[in-house]
Every structure is written in structure tokens, then in C-alpha cells.
C-alpha positions as CSV (number, residue, x, y, z in Angstrom):
1,M,91.7,132.5,-8.3
2,G,90.2,134.0,-5.2
3,F,89.1,132.0,-2.6
4,R,87.2,128.3,-3.1
5,I,85.8,125.7,-1.1
6,S,86.8,122.6,-2.2
7,S,84.1,119.8,-3.6
8,Y,85.7,117.5,-0.9
9,T,84.9,120.2,2.1
10,L,81.6,120.5,0.6
11,I,80.4,116.8,0.5
12,K,82.2,116.8,4.3
13,S,80.1,119.4,5.6
14,V,76.5,118.3,3.9
15,S,77.5,114.8,5.2
16,L,77.5,115.9,8.7
17,A,74.5,118.2,8.0
18,H,72.5,114.9,7.0
19,I,74.0,113.1,10.7
20,T,72.6,116.0,12.5
21,A,69.3,116.1,10.3
22,A,68.9,112.4,10.9
23,Y,69.5,112.9,15.2
24,L,66.8,115.8,14.7
25,L,64.2,114.1,12.7
26,L,64.7,110.7,15.6
27,Y,64.4,113.4,18.6
28,R,62.7,116.4,17.4
29,P,61.6,116.2,14.2
30,Q,59.2,119.7,14.6
31,V,62.6,121.6,15.1
32,L,63.0,121.4,11.1
33,A,60.2,121.4,9.9
34,E,59.7,125.1,11.8
35,Q,62.3,126.1,10.6
36,N,62.2,129.5,9.0
37,I,63.6,128.7,5.7
38,V,61.3,126.1,5.8
39,V,58.0,128.1,6.2
40,I,59.5,131.4,4.0
41,L,60.3,129.0,1.0
42,G,57.1,126.7,1.3
43,E,54.9,130.0,1.3
44,S,56.3,131.6,-1.4
45,M,56.8,128.3,-3.7
46,Q,53.0,127.5,-2.3
47,V,53.4,124.5,-1.4
48,P,51.2,123.4,1.4
49,A,52.5,123.2,4.8
50,T,52.9,119.6,6.8
51,S,52.0,118.5,10.5
52,A,53.4,115.4,10.2
53,F,56.1,116.2,11.7
54,S,55.0,117.7,14.8
55,K,56.3,114.7,16.9
56,P,58.5,111.4,16.1
57,T,56.9,109.0,14.1
58,E,57.8,105.5,12.6
59,I,58.0,107.7,9.6
60,T,60.6,110.4,11.0
61,A,62.3,107.5,12.9
62,L,62.7,105.4,9.4
63,A,63.8,108.7,7.7
64,S,66.1,109.3,10.6
65,I,68.2,106.1,9.0
66,F,68.0,106.8,5.9
67,M,69.4,110.1,6.4
68,A,72.1,109.0,8.9
69,F,72.9,106.3,6.3
70,L,73.8,108.4,3.7
71,G,75.7,111.2,5.9
72,V,77.9,108.2,6.9
73,S,78.3,106.5,3.7
74,D,78.9,110.3,1.7
75,L,81.5,110.8,4.5
76,I,83.2,107.7,3.8
77,A,83.4,108.2,0.0
78,A,84.9,111.8,0.7
79,S,87.3,110.2,2.5
80,L,88.8,108.3,-0.1
81,P,92.3,108.4,-1.9
82,E,91.8,112.0,-4.2
83,R,91.5,110.0,-7.7
84,S,89.0,107.4,-6.2
85,C,86.7,110.1,-4.3
86,L,87.2,111.9,-8.0
87,E,86.1,109.0,-9.9
88,Y,83.5,107.9,-7.5
89,W,81.5,111.4,-7.3
90,S,82.0,111.9,-10.9
91,N,79.8,109.1,-11.6
92,V,77.3,109.4,-8.8
93,L,77.0,113.3,-8.9
94,P,74.8,113.3,-12.3
95,F,72.9,110.9,-10.9
96,R,71.9,112.4,-7.7
97,L,71.2,115.9,-9.2
98,F,69.0,114.5,-11.7
99,M,66.8,112.6,-9.1
100,L,67.2,116.0,-6.8
101,F,65.7,118.1,-9.7
102,A,63.0,115.9,-10.7
103,G,61.9,115.5,-7.4
104,T,61.9,119.3,-6.7
105,G,60.0,119.8,-9.9
106,F,57.4,117.3,-9.7
107,I,56.4,118.8,-5.7
108,Y,56.5,122.2,-7.4
109,L,54.5,121.3,-10.7
110,T,52.0,119.3,-8.8
111,R,51.7,121.0,-5.9
112,G,48.0,122.4,-6.0
113,D,46.0,120.6,-3.5
114,D,45.8,121.7,0.5
115,T,47.5,119.0,2.9
116,T,44.6,118.3,4.6
117,T,42.4,117.2,1.3
118,S,45.6,115.3,0.1
119,T,46.2,113.2,2.9
120,L,42.7,112.7,3.9
121,R,41.9,111.3,0.0
122,A,45.4,109.4,0.3
123,L,43.8,107.7,3.6
124,K,41.0,106.6,2.2
125,G,42.6,105.3,-1.3
126,D,41.0,108.3,-3.6
127,S,44.5,109.3,-4.6
128,N,47.9,108.5,-5.6
129,P,50.1,108.1,-2.4
130,L,52.6,110.9,-3.6
131,D,50.4,113.3,-2.8
132,L,52.2,112.8,0.6
133,V,55.1,113.7,-0.4
134,K,54.1,117.7,-1.6
135,N,54.8,119.3,1.3
136,S,56.8,122.6,2.3
137,F,59.2,120.4,4.1
138,V,60.1,117.5,1.4
139,F,60.2,120.6,-1.4
140,T,62.5,122.7,0.8
141,F,64.8,119.6,1.6
142,M,65.0,118.8,-1.8
143,F,65.9,122.2,-3.3
144,L,68.6,122.9,-0.8
145,E,69.9,119.8,-1.7
146,T,69.7,120.3,-5.5
147,L,71.2,123.5,-4.6
148,H,74.7,122.0,-2.5
149,W,75.1,119.5,-4.7
150,F,75.1,121.1,-8.0
151,W,77.6,123.5,-6.1
152,V,79.6,120.6,-5.4
153,F,79.4,119.5,-9.0
154,V,80.7,122.3,-10.4
155,A,83.6,122.9,-7.7
156,M,84.1,118.7,-8.4
157,K,85.2,119.9,-12.2
158,E,87.7,122.3,-11.4
159,D,89.1,119.9,-8.7
160,R,89.2,117.3,-11.3
161,R,90.6,120.0,-13.8
162,E,93.2,120.6,-10.7
163,W,94.5,117.0,-10.3
164,M,94.8,116.3,-14.0
165,V,97.3,119.5,-14.5
166,R,98.9,117.8,-11.1
167,E,99.3,114.3,-12.3
168,A,100.5,115.5,-16.1
169,T,103.0,117.9,-14.6
170,A,104.4,115.3,-12.7
171,Q,104.0,112.4,-15.3
172,L,106.4,115.1,-17.6
173,R,108.6,115.9,-14.6
174,E,109.5,111.7,-14.5
175,E,110.0,111.5,-17.9
176,E,112.6,114.4,-18.1
177,E,114.2,112.9,-15.3
178,K,114.6,109.5,-17.1
179,K,115.7,111.6,-20.4
180,F,118.5,113.5,-18.1
181,R,119.4,110.2,-16.2
182,M,120.1,108.5,-19.8
């Protein structure tokens, strides 16, 4: 079968990454905005860069709260007993993947304007406020989240199959023991 990372390990790792990102968004958002992957992915997909993360603001503080909440709640959900965890994530993952894929696709397909002009138009009220999310930072975050959660989804399918095999084997063993005792 080879080396495989459990879906629970993947969920816990992304939860810790969210908590780390929450800290960085609160104290040093420019560290995240200036990462090589943000710059390279933004340039290669022709998504404009943003200057909104050059210093901590109210928006980065709010994003930090959301990231911390997401990280802690996912960490708690990944620590549930195996059956509950499988049921929870089997229901949450498809919706989360759909929303991330839709957001990433929206940013990529509607990326036409420069950030400065779209920001000025949005502040004047001449454009759609969604123009403010069309930047390399948000695109990179959503793209990497989509990749990671798809990996979790695939690993979760295999974990669910292994769990079902274990449960079926245990049930057969119990039935055989009951027959043997009679």
C-alpha cells in the first residue's frame, strides 16, 4: 500500500496552519502577503497583488479572529471519536470544497482589473465590493485550501473504507463467537 498520511493528521496540520496564520495576520500580515508562493502564484495567474496587508488593520484583525476560530474548531472536530469524526467530515468536506472551488474560480475568471483601480472604484461606490477580494493573497489562500481539503477528502474516503472493513470484521467475529458459545 505504501506511505499514506491519515486524513486526521492532514486536518490537524491545516488547523495548526490556520492558527499560525491567525497570529501572523494579527501581528505581521506583510509576512504572509510577501511569501514567494503568493507572489509567484499571483503573477502566474495574472491576479493583481494587494497592499492591504502591509500593516495590521481592523480587517486583518477580523481575518485573524476568523482564522483562529476555524483552526480551533477544526482541531476540536478532528479530535472526535473516529465514527463521529468520519460522519462530521463526510458532511462538511463536500460543502467546504465547493465553496473554496467556487471562490477560487470566481477570482480567477473575473481577475481583469488592476487592484488599485478596482479598490478606488469600490471605495467610490462605482463597482462591486467583491472586486476587493480579487487579489493574489486571497487567491493563493483559497487555491491552497482547495488543494489541501481535496487531499483530505481523498484520504477521508480511504479512512472510511478502512473503518468499515474493521467494523465488519469485528461484527463477524462477534457473530462467530456467539455461534461457538451456543
